NUGU-636543 format. One line per field, with one value per residue (C-alpha): residue in three letters; x, y, z. Coordinates in nm, 2 decimals. Layout:
N
residu <- c(Ala	...);
east <- c(X	...);
north <- c(Y	...);
up <- c(Z	...);
END
This chain:
579
residu <- c(Unk	Unk	Unk	Unk	Unk	Unk	Unk	Unk	Unk	Unk	Unk	Unk	Unk	Unk	Unk	Unk	Unk	Unk	Unk	Unk	Unk	Unk	Unk	Unk	Unk	Unk	Unk	Unk	Unk	Unk	Unk	Unk	Unk	Unk	Unk	Unk	Unk	Unk	Unk	Unk	Unk	Unk	Unk	Unk	Unk	Unk	Unk	Unk	Unk	Unk	Unk	Unk	Unk	Unk	Unk	Unk	Unk	Unk	Unk	Unk	Unk	Unk	Unk	Unk	Unk	Unk	Unk	Unk	Unk	Unk	Unk	Unk	Unk	Unk	Unk	Unk	Unk	Unk	Unk	Unk	Unk	Unk	Unk	Unk	Unk	Unk	Unk	Unk	Unk	Unk	Unk	Unk	Unk	Unk	Unk	Unk	Unk	Unk	Unk	Unk	Unk	Unk	Unk	Unk	Unk	Unk	Unk	Unk	Unk	Unk	Unk	Unk	Unk	Unk	Unk	Unk	Unk	Unk	Unk	Unk	Unk	Unk	Unk	Unk	Unk	Unk	Unk	Unk	Unk	Unk	Unk	Unk	Unk	Unk	Unk	Unk	Unk	Unk	Unk	Unk	Unk	Unk	Unk	Unk	Unk	Unk	Unk	Unk	Unk	Unk	Unk	Unk	Unk	Unk	Unk	Unk	Unk	Unk	Unk	Unk	Unk	Unk	Unk	Unk	Unk	Unk	Unk	Unk	Unk	Unk	Unk	Unk	Unk	Unk	Unk	Unk	Unk	Unk	Unk	Unk	Unk	Unk	Unk	Unk	Unk	Unk	Unk	Unk	Unk	Unk	Unk	Unk	Unk	Unk	Unk	Unk	Unk	Unk	Unk	Unk	Unk	Unk	Unk	Unk	Unk	Unk	Unk	Unk	Unk	Unk	Unk	Unk	Unk	Unk	Unk	Unk	Unk	Unk	Unk	Unk	Unk	Unk	Unk	Unk	Unk	Unk	Unk	Unk	Unk	Unk	Unk	Unk	Unk	Unk	Unk	Unk	Unk	Unk	Unk	Unk	Unk	Unk	Unk	Unk	Unk	Unk	Unk	Unk	Unk	Unk	Unk	Unk	Unk	Unk	Unk	Unk	Unk	Unk	Unk	Unk	Unk	Unk	Unk	Unk	Unk	Unk	Unk	Unk	Unk	Unk	Unk	Unk	Unk	Unk	Unk	Unk	Unk	Unk	Unk	Unk	Unk	Unk	Unk	Unk	Unk	Unk	Unk	Unk	Unk	Unk	Unk	Unk	Unk	Unk	Unk	Unk	Unk	Unk	Unk	Unk	Unk	Unk	Unk	Unk	Unk	Unk	Unk	Unk	Unk	Unk	Unk	Unk	Unk	Unk	Unk	Unk	Unk	Unk	Unk	Unk	Unk	Unk	Unk	Unk	Unk	Unk	Unk	Unk	Unk	Unk	Unk	Unk	Unk	Unk	Unk	Unk	Unk	Unk	Unk	Unk	Unk	Unk	Unk	Unk	Unk	Unk	Unk	Unk	Unk	Unk	Unk	Unk	Unk	Unk	Unk	Unk	Unk	Unk	Unk	Unk	Unk	Unk	Unk	Unk	Unk	Unk	Unk	Unk	Unk	Unk	Unk	Unk	Unk	Unk	Unk	Unk	Unk	Unk	Unk	Unk	Unk	Unk	Unk	Unk	Unk	Unk	Unk	Unk	Unk	Unk	Unk	Unk	Unk	Unk	Unk	Unk	Unk	Unk	Unk	Unk	Unk	Unk	Unk	Unk	Unk	Unk	Unk	Unk	Unk	Unk	Unk	Unk	Unk	Unk	Unk	Unk	Unk	Unk	Unk	Unk	Unk	Unk	Unk	Unk	Unk	Unk	Unk	Unk	Unk	Unk	Unk	Unk	Unk	Unk	Unk	Unk	Unk	Unk	Unk	Unk	Unk	Unk	Unk	Unk	Unk	Unk	Unk	Unk	Unk	Unk	Unk	Unk	Unk	Unk	Unk	Unk	Unk	Unk	Unk	Unk	Unk	Unk	Unk	Unk	Unk	Unk	Unk	Unk	Unk	Unk	Unk	Unk	Unk	Unk	Unk	Unk	Unk	Unk	Unk	Unk	Unk	Unk	Unk	Unk	Unk	Unk	Unk	Unk	Unk	Unk	Unk	Unk	Unk	Unk	Unk	Unk	Unk	Unk	Unk	Unk	Unk	Unk	Unk	Unk	Unk	Unk	Unk	Unk	Unk	Unk	Unk	Unk	Unk	Unk	Unk	Unk	Unk	Unk	Unk	Unk	Unk	Unk	Unk	Unk	Unk	Unk	Unk	Unk	Unk	Unk	Unk	Unk	Unk	Unk	Unk	Unk	Unk	Unk	Unk	Unk	Unk	Unk	Unk	Unk	Unk	Unk	Unk	Unk	Unk	Unk	Unk	Unk	Unk	Unk	Unk	Unk	Unk	Unk	Unk	Unk	Unk	Unk	Unk	Unk	Unk	Unk	Unk	Unk	Unk	Unk	Unk	Unk	Unk	Unk	Unk	Unk	Unk	Unk	Unk);
east <- c(-0.52	-0.64	-0.82	-0.70	-0.29	-0.01	0.33	0.64	0.60	0.81	0.89	0.82	1.13	1.01	0.93	0.57	0.43	0.43	0.33	0.22	0.02	-0.28	-0.47	-0.85	-1.15	-1.30	-1.53	-1.42	-1.31	-1.30	-1.17	-1.52	-1.64	-1.34	-1.46	-1.81	-1.66	-1.44	-1.74	-1.98	-1.69	-1.65	-2.05	-2.14	-2.30	-2.16	-1.80	-1.68	-1.41	-1.56	-1.36	-1.43	-1.05	-0.73	-0.50	-0.66	-0.37	0.00	0.25	0.11	-0.23	-0.55	-0.62	-0.95	-1.11	-0.85	-0.58	-0.30	-0.38	-0.10	-0.21	-0.08	-0.08	0.00	0.16	-0.10	-0.24	-0.60	-0.52	-0.63	-0.48	-0.57	-0.62	-0.47	-0.61	-0.97	-1.21	-0.99	-1.03	-0.72	-0.77	-1.13	-0.97	-1.03	-0.68	-0.51	-0.30	0.06	0.34	0.23	0.45	0.47	0.45	0.13	0.08	0.35	0.34	0.64	0.66	0.89	0.82	0.87	1.16	0.93	0.71	0.38	0.33	0.41	0.55	0.45	0.50	0.14	-0.02	-0.34	-0.35	-0.36	-0.66	-0.42	-0.22	-0.32	-0.22	0.00	0.29	0.16	0.38	0.41	0.42	0.53	0.22	0.25	-0.01	-0.11	-0.04	-0.35	-0.55	-0.66	-0.62	-0.27	-0.08	0.11	0.45	0.63	0.50	0.39	0.71	0.87	0.81	0.91	0.96	1.14	1.14	1.39	1.50	1.85	2.00	1.99	1.61	1.71	1.69	1.42	1.55	1.39	1.41	1.36	1.28	1.24	0.94	0.97	0.91	1.19	1.17	1.39	1.54	1.81	1.69	1.83	1.82	1.71	1.73	1.52	1.56	1.34	1.13	1.04	0.72	0.50	0.16	0.27	0.10	0.43	0.78	1.03	1.15	1.43	1.83	1.96	2.26	2.31	2.29	2.22	2.26	2.55	2.47	2.10	2.09	1.99	2.03	2.14	2.21	2.28	2.63	2.63	2.76	2.49	2.75	2.77	2.55	2.64	2.49	2.51	2.47	2.49	2.85	2.94	2.84	2.91	2.75	2.97	2.97	2.96	2.97	2.84	2.83	2.48	2.46	2.54	2.85	3.04	2.98	3.30	3.37	3.46	3.79	3.78	3.57	3.73	3.48	3.20	2.93	2.77	2.41	2.22	2.39	2.35	2.57	2.55	2.81	3.12	3.07	2.94	2.81	2.73	2.74	2.94	2.92	3.05	2.98	3.18	3.12	2.78	2.71	2.87	2.81	3.12	3.26	3.37	3.65	3.50	3.85	3.99	3.68	3.82	3.56	3.65	3.43	3.21	3.07	3.16	2.86	2.97	3.33	3.36	3.11	3.25	3.61	3.47	3.30	3.49	3.40	3.61	3.57	3.35	3.61	3.47	3.57	3.44	3.38	3.28	2.93	2.87	2.63	2.98	2.85	3.08	2.95	3.02	3.02	3.10	3.17	3.14	3.38	3.26	3.41	3.73	3.77	4.04	4.18	4.29	3.93	3.62	3.30	2.98	2.88	2.53	2.42	2.21	2.01	1.89	1.58	1.45	1.53	1.63	1.86	2.23	2.44	2.59	2.89	2.71	2.53	2.19	1.98	1.73	1.93	2.25	2.58	2.76	2.45	2.35	2.72	2.79	2.70	2.98	2.92	3.11	2.83	2.85	2.61	2.61	2.47	2.29	2.17	1.87	2.09	2.13	2.46	2.63	2.43	2.09	2.16	2.27	1.98	1.74	1.88	1.62	1.34	1.20	1.36	1.26	1.41	1.62	1.89	1.96	1.92	2.21	2.43	2.36	2.49	2.76	2.86	2.86	3.08	3.32	3.36	3.41	3.70	3.86	3.85	3.99	3.79	3.46	3.32	3.15	2.95	2.75	2.59	2.27	2.08	1.80	1.64	1.37	1.14	1.26	1.55	1.25	1.14	1.49	1.49	1.17	1.33	1.62	1.38	1.24	1.58	1.87	1.97	2.28	2.17	2.09	1.82	1.65	1.53	1.22	1.03	0.80	0.87	0.66	0.56	0.31	0.39	0.03	-0.12	0.14	0.05	-0.35	-0.29	0.02	-0.03	0.23	0.17	0.19	0.59	0.56	0.40	0.68	0.92	0.73	0.69	0.43	0.14	-0.09	-0.08	-0.38	-0.20	0.14	0.19	0.52	0.73	0.43	0.42	0.78	0.94	0.70	0.80	0.47	0.49	0.76	0.64	0.69	1.10	1.06	1.32	1.52	1.38	1.25	1.18	0.88	0.82	0.55	0.39	0.03	0.01	0.22	0.03	0.36	0.42	0.09	0.02	-0.12	0.21	0.37	0.09	0.06	0.41	0.38	0.10	0.31	0.60	0.38	0.19	0.54	0.64	0.95	1.04	0.96	0.83	0.58	0.63	0.34	0.42	0.05	0.15	0.44	0.42	0.70	0.95	1.02	1.02	0.96	1.30	1.18	1.00	1.33	1.55	1.29	1.33	1.71	1.72	1.48	1.68	2.00	1.83	1.69	2.01	2.19	1.92	2.01	2.37	2.50	2.21	2.00	2.27	2.53	2.76	2.82	3.20	3.45	3.62	3.98	4.09);
north <- c(-0.69	-0.32	-0.19	0.14	0.01	0.02	0.23	0.32	0.02	0.01	-0.25	-0.24	-0.26	-0.61	-0.72	-0.85	-0.52	-0.30	0.08	0.20	0.45	0.46	0.71	0.67	0.85	1.11	0.96	0.60	0.44	0.06	-0.07	-0.19	0.20	0.29	-0.01	0.17	0.52	0.42	0.24	0.55	0.78	0.51	0.46	0.82	0.98	1.33	1.43	1.72	1.87	2.09	2.28	2.50	2.54	2.56	2.40	2.25	2.08	2.01	1.97	1.77	1.63	1.75	1.70	1.51	1.45	1.19	1.17	0.99	0.80	0.56	0.20	-0.05	-0.44	-0.68	-1.03	-1.24	-1.51	-1.32	-0.99	-0.70	-0.37	-0.08	0.30	0.43	0.81	0.69	0.87	1.14	1.55	1.59	1.40	1.54	1.85	2.07	2.15	1.82	1.63	1.52	1.63	1.69	1.66	1.53	1.20	1.23	1.25	1.10	1.07	1.08	0.88	0.68	0.41	0.55	0.31	0.08	0.04	0.16	0.47	0.67	1.00	1.15	1.44	1.63	1.97	2.10	2.42	2.30	2.54	2.83	2.76	3.07	3.32	3.16	2.93	2.56	2.42	2.05	1.98	1.68	1.48	1.18	0.89	0.58	0.24	0.15	0.45	0.75	1.15	1.27	1.49	1.77	1.77	2.11	2.45	2.63	2.81	2.61	2.33	2.00	1.66	1.32	1.23	0.98	0.80	0.76	0.42	0.39	0.53	0.82	1.07	1.20	1.39	1.56	1.81	2.17	2.46	2.84	2.99	3.37	3.69	3.53	3.36	3.08	2.94	2.66	2.32	2.24	1.89	1.94	1.74	1.67	1.39	1.10	1.05	1.44	1.62	1.32	1.44	1.79	2.05	2.06	1.98	2.24	2.38	2.13	2.22	2.24	2.00	2.03	2.27	2.65	2.97	2.85	2.55	2.35	1.99	1.74	1.38	1.28	0.99	0.90	0.74	0.37	0.42	0.74	1.00	1.16	1.31	1.28	1.50	1.59	2.01	2.21	2.41	2.61	2.40	2.06	1.82	1.79	1.54	1.72	1.58	1.72	1.52	1.44	1.65	1.97	2.14	2.23	2.10	2.00	1.85	1.49	1.52	1.83	1.76	1.92	1.79	1.60	1.56	1.32	1.11	0.84	0.88	0.57	0.50	0.16	0.06	0.21	0.23	0.52	0.44	0.71	0.73	1.00	1.13	1.45	1.61	1.35	1.03	0.87	0.80	0.50	0.34	0.36	0.35	0.65	0.69	0.88	1.03	1.13	1.15	0.92	0.78	0.41	0.28	-0.03	-0.04	0.04	0.01	0.29	0.30	0.09	0.33	0.66	0.58	0.64	0.98	1.28	1.53	1.72	1.80	2.13	2.40	2.67	3.04	3.32	3.69	3.98	4.13	4.49	4.48	4.36	3.98	3.70	3.51	3.13	2.98	2.64	2.61	2.29	2.24	2.08	1.77	1.80	2.13	2.35	2.61	2.80	2.80	3.04	2.90	3.03	3.11	2.93	3.06	2.77	2.93	2.68	2.68	2.77	2.99	2.84	2.57	2.57	2.41	2.07	1.91	1.61	1.40	1.57	1.43	1.76	2.00	1.82	2.02	1.80	1.70	2.07	2.17	1.88	2.12	2.32	2.55	2.67	2.62	2.86	2.79	3.06	3.08	3.41	3.59	3.37	3.04	2.80	2.67	3.01	3.08	3.16	3.55	3.48	3.27	3.52	3.85	3.77	3.90	4.23	4.14	3.85	3.88	4.20	4.17	3.77	3.84	4.11	3.83	3.62	3.87	3.99	3.63	3.60	3.92	3.79	3.44	3.62	3.83	3.55	3.28	3.36	3.07	3.24	3.39	3.73	3.75	3.47	3.42	3.24	3.16	2.97	2.76	2.60	2.69	2.97	2.95	3.00	3.31	3.46	3.36	3.58	3.85	3.86	3.86	4.20	4.35	4.28	4.21	4.05	3.69	3.58	3.32	3.22	2.91	2.94	2.63	2.67	3.01	3.23	3.55	3.76	3.77	3.87	3.59	3.34	3.41	3.34	3.04	2.85	2.57	2.75	3.14	3.24	3.26	3.47	3.72	3.73	3.77	4.08	4.25	4.07	4.18	4.05	4.24	4.44	4.61	4.63	4.63	4.79	4.51	4.30	4.54	4.66	4.31	4.15	4.05	4.12	4.45	4.48	4.33	4.61	4.54	4.17	4.12	3.80	3.51	3.23	2.85	2.83	2.51	2.40	2.06	2.08	1.91	2.17	2.32	2.51	2.69	2.69	2.67	3.02	3.17	2.99	3.10	3.46	3.47	3.32	3.56	3.83	3.68	3.66	4.01	4.19	4.01	3.83	3.48	3.19	2.86	2.72	2.34	2.21	1.86	1.70	1.45	1.62	1.84	2.06	1.84	1.65	1.28	1.09	0.96	0.99	1.35	1.41	1.32	1.54	1.84	1.84	1.80	2.12	2.31	2.27	2.33	2.62	2.77	2.65	2.85	3.16	3.15	3.01	3.00	2.68	2.38	2.54	2.39	2.53	2.41	2.63	2.84	2.95	3.27);
up <- c(0.51	0.62	0.31	0.35	0.32	0.56	0.52	0.76	0.96	1.31	1.53	1.87	2.14	2.25	1.89	1.92	1.78	1.45	1.45	1.08	0.96	0.69	0.50	0.65	0.60	0.85	1.11	1.01	1.34	1.19	0.87	0.78	0.77	0.56	0.33	0.34	0.30	0.02	-0.17	-0.13	-0.26	-0.56	-0.66	-0.60	-0.94	-0.90	-0.93	-0.77	-0.53	-0.23	-0.01	0.30	0.44	0.29	0.18	-0.11	-0.33	-0.30	-0.59	-0.80	-0.63	-0.50	-0.12	-0.04	0.32	0.41	0.63	0.79	1.14	1.35	1.38	1.61	1.50	1.74	1.65	1.82	1.57	1.46	1.61	1.40	1.35	1.59	1.53	1.83	1.73	1.66	1.86	1.98	1.99	1.82	1.52	1.50	1.48	1.14	1.12	1.20	0.95	0.92	0.69	0.33	0.07	-0.30	-0.20	0.01	0.37	0.65	1.00	1.14	1.50	1.72	1.99	2.33	2.49	2.70	2.40	2.61	2.42	2.08	2.03	1.66	1.48	1.38	1.33	1.44	1.26	0.88	0.80	0.90	0.55	0.39	0.63	0.88	0.91	0.98	1.25	1.39	1.71	1.93	2.10	2.31	2.27	2.47	2.24	2.33	2.26	2.40	2.40	2.26	2.49	2.34	2.43	2.23	2.23	1.95	1.85	1.65	1.35	1.50	1.36	1.30	1.69	1.77	2.15	2.19	2.25	2.58	2.61	2.82	2.54	2.32	1.97	1.71	1.44	1.53	1.29	1.46	1.33	1.32	1.10	0.86	0.54	0.58	0.91	0.97	1.09	1.44	1.63	2.00	2.29	2.60	2.88	2.86	3.05	3.15	3.15	3.11	3.30	3.25	2.98	2.79	2.76	2.78	2.46	2.41	2.37	2.06	2.03	1.62	1.39	1.42	1.27	1.07	0.92	0.88	0.96	0.67	0.74	1.08	1.29	1.66	1.73	1.81	2.16	2.17	2.29	1.96	1.66	1.29	1.07	0.69	0.61	0.31	0.31	0.02	-0.25	-0.08	0.17	0.42	0.75	1.07	1.45	1.77	2.12	2.15	2.50	2.28	2.18	1.91	1.58	1.38	1.04	1.00	0.78	0.50	0.23	-0.07	-0.34	-0.40	-0.14	0.10	0.11	0.29	0.63	0.86	1.18	1.36	1.61	1.53	1.17	1.00	0.61	0.33	0.00	-0.22	-0.51	-0.74	-1.09	-1.23	-0.99	-0.94	-0.60	-0.46	-0.10	0.15	0.46	0.67	0.93	1.24	1.31	0.99	0.76	0.51	0.26	0.13	-0.14	-0.06	-0.41	-0.77	-0.94	-1.21	-1.22	-1.57	-1.73	-1.55	-1.68	-2.06	-2.01	-2.11	-1.83	-1.55	-1.19	-1.11	-1.08	-0.83	-0.77	-0.51	-0.62	-0.41	-0.53	-0.59	-0.26	-0.07	-0.04	-0.11	-0.37	-0.47	-0.81	-0.98	-1.34	-1.59	-1.88	-2.20	-2.33	-2.52	-2.35	-2.48	-2.28	-2.61	-2.76	-2.70	-2.59	-2.51	-2.16	-2.01	-1.68	-1.51	-1.25	-0.90	-0.81	-0.43	-0.38	-0.05	-0.22	-0.33	-0.64	-0.49	-0.64	-0.72	-1.03	-1.08	-1.35	-1.38	-1.56	-1.55	-1.60	-1.82	-2.05	-2.09	-2.16	-2.40	-2.72	-2.62	-2.33	-2.05	-1.77	-1.46	-1.16	-0.90	-0.53	-0.55	-0.25	-0.10	-0.14	0.14	0.28	0.37	0.68	0.80	0.74	0.37	0.29	0.46	0.30	-0.02	0.22	0.07	-0.26	-0.43	-0.78	-0.84	-0.57	-0.66	-1.06	-1.00	-0.84	-1.10	-1.39	-1.18	-1.16	-1.52	-1.56	-1.32	-1.53	-1.84	-1.65	-1.53	-1.78	-2.13	-2.29	-2.19	-2.53	-2.36	-2.67	-2.66	-2.33	-2.26	-1.95	-1.79	-1.50	-1.31	-1.06	-0.87	-1.12	-1.38	-1.18	-1.25	-1.57	-1.64	-1.45	-1.66	-1.94	-1.86	-1.71	-1.96	-2.30	-2.28	-2.32	-2.67	-2.52	-2.22	-2.10	-1.83	-1.71	-1.43	-1.36	-1.21	-1.44	-1.20	-0.84	-0.77	-0.97	-0.84	-0.48	-0.58	-0.74	-0.60	-0.34	-0.11	-0.07	0.31	0.24	-0.07	0.17	0.43	0.15	0.00	0.30	0.54	0.38	0.10	-0.24	-0.18	0.14	0.05	-0.32	-0.39	-0.39	-0.55	-0.82	-0.89	-0.87	-1.08	-1.44	-1.58	-1.48	-1.72	-2.02	-2.25	-2.24	-2.36	-2.65	-2.59	-2.72	-2.46	-2.48	-2.17	-2.05	-1.79	-1.65	-1.67	-1.34	-1.15	-0.84	-0.70	-1.00	-1.21	-1.55	-1.57	-1.56	-1.86	-2.01	-1.90	-1.98	-2.31	-2.41	-2.32	-2.55	-2.83	-2.77	-2.78	-3.12	-2.91	-3.07	-2.83	-2.80	-2.55	-2.44	-2.22	-2.02	-1.95	-1.76	-1.54	-1.25	-1.11	-1.22	-1.57	-1.42	-1.74	-1.92	-2.24	-2.17	-2.01	-2.32	-2.54	-2.28	-2.34	-2.68	-2.72	-2.49	-2.72	-3.05	-2.92	-2.79	-3.09	-3.30	-3.13	-3.06	-3.38	-3.65	-3.74	-3.82	-3.68	-3.41	-3.09	-3.08	-2.92	-3.22	-3.21	-3.08);
END
């Protein structure tokens, strides 16, 4: 009955208490105080947002003065939930917060094996947001309350604390903090109990992940002797095993198509979903020795059998800069290799992301290609799944190098596949994919039309208005625009607006705070000023993504009509023509 609500409940080991989180008002140590604060906020006659520190908003919502705290609820009749962080110096620190995300604020926490305390992940430096990486640390607090003790050093970002089944080890995720723009996530381990009463634990031994691969979902084996984890790897999400005490990572089986998700291990069983670009996700069991996946559900089998689509094809090439670049292609329905098809170059966001052999509802390869395109999806420099160094190589080259990779991949596809029509190329993307679409608009005329959703137009105004800016400084040389202007100027599409010639469909969500709407409006203004054919679509209720089903339907149809208009003329089909 807590007025501020409850989320993320966890049983204590004896089953007699619950740990959960709730968003509370500053200084409110009791539920009645929170009720008073909520009433005061609701009844005030003025309406304004007031800030003295950053951040002020995240993804699609403005931040207010509430933030998450940890509560313990015992199961005795009449017991009230107890805020175990209330009154602590840590909670009163201006920079204290849990993890901020597009779903709100969360505090990742775990009961200690004996149930006497709680280990949780939080930061005490959120107000460094504009000029430093905000790092989470692990903290230990008694289940009855009291001042939390910091357990980890401030040289990395820690999260997701978990204890081994025998209670003798503490595990957590760890992402190093250095001058790079991206670092892989590892799993680290400490023996437990260790360092209680000391100022901090040692940094922790890395037991899974590293420079070669980044840990995604992970789970301890039933016997506690191994860690299973998923990692992006060359267009797929593969399953790996490593000894729980540390050792070499080893792929379980050899995944040649599709991707795993939803990993869980219990007893001797491993469960996960498997999907590919032509197989929606189903739940299955994985043999821990052979890696064989056996379906346990078949929700979509009947519908999938009626669809005319083909698995993705893959190819590699070496770029002009000597990098090995991976690409997928998706073929249109009723594909005929004796015909010629226009090429749709689809650019993923991130840039720390990768194209994956799976079903995606946002920029679905087959749905976009259904009008008669060969779809090309390239993992350019800065993509994940190819080792840390490949992702980090985008530093000091935020747009030009990755765009060159995309263009060279299109050249390679045209050279390899006779069914690709070199005279009819289009391109598009969202988020960072929109950034690259904007860069293509001012650096090449090879594409007959472009689509840019949530794309940055001016590096400087994007830095100043986005909810997330410090990483952009690192990418562009480690200084703000007025101290290191070369990259900010030379690789900003806005500075090359005189080169605009290609028709562009510009799309943006009005509630997008990651790539705010000013970017789309600035780009649109430049296109109109340069008399370039263009269309602007603003989504009043959408954020960084187009999530409403009917809005998504309209988006796909608008993209299709826009590309058809510039490839084949209004009303003409874009079907493969005979050679």
